[in-house]
C-alpha positions as CSV (number, residue, x, y, z in Angstrom):
1,X,18.1,7.4,15.8
2,X,15.4,6.5,13.3
3,X,12.0,5.0,14.2
4,X,11.4,1.4,13.4
5,X,9.4,0.6,10.3
6,X,5.8,-0.2,10.9
7,X,4.7,-3.4,9.2
8,X,1.0,-3.9,8.6
9,X,-0.7,-7.2,7.8
10,X,-2.6,-7.6,4.5
11,X,-5.9,-6.9,6.4
12,X,-4.7,-3.7,8.0
13,X,-2.9,-2.5,4.9
14,X,-6.1,-3.1,2.9
15,X,-8.1,-1.1,5.4
16,X,-5.5,1.7,5.4
17,X,-5.8,2.2,1.6
18,X,-9.5,1.5,1.3
19,X,-9.5,-1.8,-0.6
20,X,-10.3,-5.4,0.4
21,X,-7.6,-7.9,1.5
22,X,-8.5,-10.0,-1.5
23,X,-7.7,-7.0,-3.8
24,X,-4.3,-6.7,-2.3
25,X,-3.7,-10.4,-2.7
26,X,-4.8,-10.2,-6.3
27,X,-2.5,-7.2,-6.9
28,X,0.5,-9.2,-5.5
29,X,-0.2,-12.0,-7.9
30,X,-0.5,-9.5,-10.8
31,X,2.7,-7.6,-9.6
32,X,0.7,-4.3,-9.3
33,X,-0.3,-2.3,-6.3
34,X,1.8,-1.2,-3.4
35,X,5.2,-2.7,-2.6
36,X,5.2,-5.4,0.0
37,X,7.7,-7.4,2.0
38,X,7.9,-11.2,2.5
39,X,9.5,-12.7,5.6
40,X,9.3,-16.4,5.2
41,X,5.7,-17.2,4.4
42,X,4.4,-14.0,5.9
43,X,3.5,-10.9,3.8
44,X,3.5,-7.4,5.2
45,X,3.3,-3.8,4.0
46,X,5.5,-0.9,5.3
47,X,3.4,2.1,6.1
48,X,5.6,4.4,4.1
49,X,5.2,2.2,1.0
50,X,1.4,2.4,1.4
51,X,1.6,6.2,1.6
52,X,3.9,6.3,-1.5
53,X,1.4,4.2,-3.4
54,X,-1.5,6.4,-2.4
55,X,0.4,9.5,-3.5
56,X,1.3,7.8,-6.8
57,X,-2.5,7.2,-7.4
58,X,-3.3,10.9,-6.9
59,X,-5.1,12.5,-9.8
60,X,-4.5,16.2,-10.3
61,X,-6.4,18.4,-12.8
62,X,-5.1,21.3,-14.8
63,X,-7.3,23.7,-12.8
64,X,-5.4,22.7,-9.6
65,X,-8.2,20.5,-8.3
66,X,-7.5,17.0,-7.0
67,X,-9.8,14.0,-7.3
């Protein structure tokens, strides 16, 4: 049995990835940033989508270092 998906509000998602809620709102309008879900008028972020977004933003250097 799989665990249920955890859905975070814009405020909690922004805190989780270290940006402001208004930045997430702007990214949604610009169609950038992490994937989100819309249920009716509510917007939410799945925890695994936020983790995937953070991994996609990872910067690695040729010497093996990570920013």
